[in-house]
N, C-alpha and C positions, 0 to 999 in steps of 0.2 A: 420254169421261173421259180426262183428261190424266194420263199416268204420269210419275213423277219418276225419273231415273236413280239407280241405287244409289249411285254415287260422290257425287252431289249430296246424297242423303239422309243419307249418313254424314258429310258435311263438318262439320255442327255438332258431332257426337259427337267427331270427331277434334280439332276446335278446342278443345273442353272438356278433352280429355285432354292436349293440349299446354299449355294454360293451367294445369292442375293440376300438371303436371310442372315448369313454370317457377316456380310458386308454391312448390312443395316445395324446388326448388333454391335459391330466394332465402331461404327460411326456414333451410335448412341452412347457406348461406353467412353468414348473420347470426348463426348460433349459436342459433337459436330451437328447433331440434329436433336430436336426437342419434340417428343411425341406427347399427345394427351395422355393423362395417367392411365386411362382405361385401354390404351392401345400400345403402350411402351412394352419393350421385350420382357421386363421383369414381371409385369402384370400378366402377360400372356403365358410366360413360363410357369408361374404359380398356378394359373388356371388350368393349364395342361396337366401339370403334376397332380392337381386335385382330382381331375377327371380320371386319370389313370389309376390313382389310389382308390377311387371309389369303386372300381371294378373288382378289387381284391377282397378277400374275406379274412385275411390274417390280422393279427394285432399290429404288425408293422404297417400294413396298408392303412388301417384305421388311424394310427398315430400320424402317418404322413398326411392323411387327408385333413385331420384336425389342425395340424400345424400349418398347412397351406391355407386353410380357411381363415385361421387366426391372422396370418400375415396379410391376406387379401383384405380383411376387415380393418386391420391396422393401416394399410395403405389408403383405404377410403377415408379414415379419420384424419390422416396426415395431409393427403393431397386434394381432397374434394372440398368444395365450398358450397354451402346451401344444399346439402344433401338432405337435411331434415327441416321440415317446415312446421311451424307451431301456430295454432289458432286457439282462440278463447271463445267460450260460450257462456252467457249469463242468462238465466231465466228460461222461459219456455222456448222450445224450438219451433218457431213460427214459419210461415210460408216464406217470409223474407230471409230468415236464417238459413233455410234449406237452399234457397237460391244463392246465398253468399257462400255456401259450401262449394258450389260449382265455380263461383267467381274466385274463390281462394285457389282452387286448382288451376284456373286459367292464369292467375297471377304467378303461380309456381312455374307453369310452362313457359312464361316469358323470361325466366332467368337464363341468361346467355351461357352460364357455366354448365348447364345441364344438357347432355346430348339428347336428341329428340326421342330416343327409344328407352332412356334410362327410367327405372322405377325408383322413386324417392320414398322417404319415410315421413309419415305425418304424425303429429302429436296434438292432442286436444286437451286444453286446460279448462277446468271448471272452477273458477275463483269465487263464484257467488253461491247462491242456494243450490246445492247439488240435487236436492229432492225436486226442484222445479224444472230441471233439465230433462226433457224426454228424448232419450237417445235411440229409440227404436227406428224411427224414420231416418234419422241422421246416419245411423250405421248402415241401413239398407242402401242409402244413397252412396256412401263411401264404398260399399261392396260392389256397386255398379261401375266403379272407376277402374281405369287401366293405368292409373298413375302411381298409386301407392304400393310399395312393397311390404311395408309394415305400418300399422296404425296403433298408437298407444293413447290411452286415456289416463289422465292424472286428476284424481279427485282432490288432491292436496297440492296446492301451489308450492308450498315449502318443500314437499317431497320431490316435486318436479325440478325445483332449483337445485336440490342435492343430486339429482340424477343427470343434470345438464352435462357433466363431464363424460357421461357414458353415452348419451344419445345425440350430443351435438358435436360438430367439428370445432376446431379451435377458433375459426373466424366467427362461427355462430355463437360460441360462448362469449366472445367479446360483445357481439350485438345484444345478447341476452343480458349481460351485465349493464349495458347502457339503456336497457328498457325497450329495445327494438326487436324486430324480427318476429312479431306476433300479429296475426290477422284477427281482427275482431269480427266474429260472425254476426254479432248483433248490431254492428255499425253499418254505415253506408259505404259501399265500395268506392274506390278512387275513380275519378272521372275517366282517366285514361284506360283503366281496366274495363269499365262499363262500355267504353267505346269499342273495345276489341273483344266484346263478350262472345261473339260467334266464332272466334279463332281458337282452335284447339279443343272445341267441344267434343268431337268424336272420341278423344281420350278421356275427358272428364266424365262423359256419359257413355259408357260402353256396356249396356246390359247383356247378360249371357245370351247365347244363341237360343236356349230353351225359352226365354222370355219373348224373344222376337217371334219364334214359331207359335207360341201360345196366342200372342196378340193377333198374328196373321190368321190363325185358324178361327179365332173368335169372330173376327170380322167376316170371314168367308161363310161361317155357319149361321151366325145370328143375323148378319146384314149382307146377304149375297148380292153382288152387282150394284151395291149402293155407293154413293159418294160419301165417304166417311170424313167427318170433321171432328178432330180432337178438340175438346173444350176444357179450359182451365179457368176457374172463377176464383175471386177473392175468398179467402178462408178466415174463419174467426180464430180466437185464441186457442180453441180446442182442436183446430185442424179440420173443421167441417165447413162446407160452403152453402149451408141451407139458406141463409139470408139472401145471398147473392143469387142463388138459384131461383128463389121465389120471384125476384124482380126481373130476371131474364126470361123466365118461362113463357110469358105471353109473346114476347118478341121472337123467340125461337119457334114458337108454334105458328106465328104468322109467316115466318120465313119458310117453314116446311109446307105451308099451304101453297106458297108460290113455287116451291121446288120440292115436290113429293119424293124425289129420289135421293134427297140428302138426309143423312142421319147424323145426329149429334151424340158423340161418345164423351161423357163426362169423366174426366180423369181424377177429380178430387173425391174425397170421401164425403158422403152425405147420409143423413138419417132418413131422407125422404123415401117413402116406400119400403123402409126396412122394418117398421113396427108391425105388430100382428094386426091383420085386418086392414092395413092401409094400402091402397093401390099404389103401384109405382108411378113415378112422375112421367106423364105423357110427353111424347116428342123428344125426350132425352133418355139415353141409355146410361145408367150409372154402372160403369164397368167394374168399379171397385166393389160394388155390392153384388156383382155377378161372379165373384171368385177370383178376380185378377188382383195381383199384388202390385207393389210399387214398381218393381222392375218391369212387369208386364205393361203398366201404364206408361212408363218411360219409353218402352219399345213401341207402343201404340202412337205416342206423340211423334216419334221419328218416322213411323211408317204410314200414318194416316194420309189421306189425300190433301188435307188442309188443316190449318190450326186456327183457333179463335180463342183469345183470352189473355190472361196475364203473362207477362214475361218473367215467370218464375222458373223453377227447375224444369217443368214440362215445356214451358215456352223456350227456354234455352236449348233443350234437347231438340225441339222441332226446328228452331232456327239454325242450329248446328247441322241438322240433316237437310237444310235448304228446303224446308217445307213451305209452300206458299201459305199465306195466312195474314191474320190481323193480330198484332201484338200490342198489348196495352201495358202501361206502367211508367213511373217517373223516369226510369233509366232507359226506356225505349226511345224517348225523344220523338221528334217529328220527321223521321227519315222514311220517305215513301219511295219504293222501288217498283214502279209498275211493270218494268220489263221482267222482273223476277216474281211479280205478283205478291209482293210483300209490302204491307202497310204497318207502320209503327206510329202509335198515337200515345202522347203523354196523357191526354185526357180526351175522351170521345164518348158520345152518346151511343146507345145501342143501335139507333138508326144508322149512324155513320158507319159503325163496325159491320153491320149486316149489309149495308150497301156495297162496301168493299168486298165482303165475302161473296155477294151475288156476282160481282165481276169475275171473281176467281172461279166460281161454279160455271159461269157461261164460257170461260176460256178453257178450263181444264176438265170439266165434267163430260161424261159421255153424252151422246145425243139425247137419250131418253131422260137424262138428268137436267141438262142445261136448258131444256125447253120449259120455260116458266108457264105455270097455269094462268090463264087469263080468265077474267070475269065473264 
């Protein structure tokens, strides 16, 4: 029996593929078919040439690579709309401001012109008191995103306006001239954006794998076989939750007396137990004081057994990961989903919140945890 070499057997298939590509190229050149700008033959040819030139080490290869990259960037500026998204921040970066950073990204993902996997460019304007804006947590949150390809900060609004022709597309420049196209991080998000806040969260909150592994190891080592509840409480202007923690501690302590197998992992920053000689807060584990960073806390919100607290950046991360829990806040509304074990309260007492959490523990907790202690 005579065998046919694989290369010879695949030749007709390769020929058909080349013929189909040539036909598509001819139809595009004649205007018979209209491709999206990222998929049309010109864009693909430039991308292929740039990849080929990148493998070479000669001056000609480098020149071809730079030329292809310049043409690709020019095509972006000419053909794309809403590639660059601008936000403004005034004053201190509060808990609400950080939440709005995620809402801004969710609003960006709603743009129909952007393919689902495209990375866009973000720009932050600081028109007010620049010294009052604390960018450390904001930058950490942006770095946990899978949406932005580049992120620029403009300390001078006039300089940003002068750079608009370089960072914005033509349609965006028109919106900029009309005073639009800017998201106010210190304002209130649009109602339609808040209603769809759990859509697209996995891209807006995508902490690195190392953060997820750190959070998982932390729970396994510090609280083995426990039912972990991630907690996020209201913060003050400095970004600490000390006041809210003092009011919640008695209620959390009573809950743990009924469910000893439950542990509360506080995701916010707190000074409780951090001062010299001061004992740590009982019945609550302040994970940020134990060496975990913001990315680790976001990963813990996504990976904990349940969530309790504000619908802030941690609450959005937990909600996007479909964590059962109790979510509080003005934008949370009164949407209860018992089948998903999710309760949203606009306003609720600690007793109401912990009653709903008890239902979650009884439903999802292991046998040793969901058996409440009786008097």
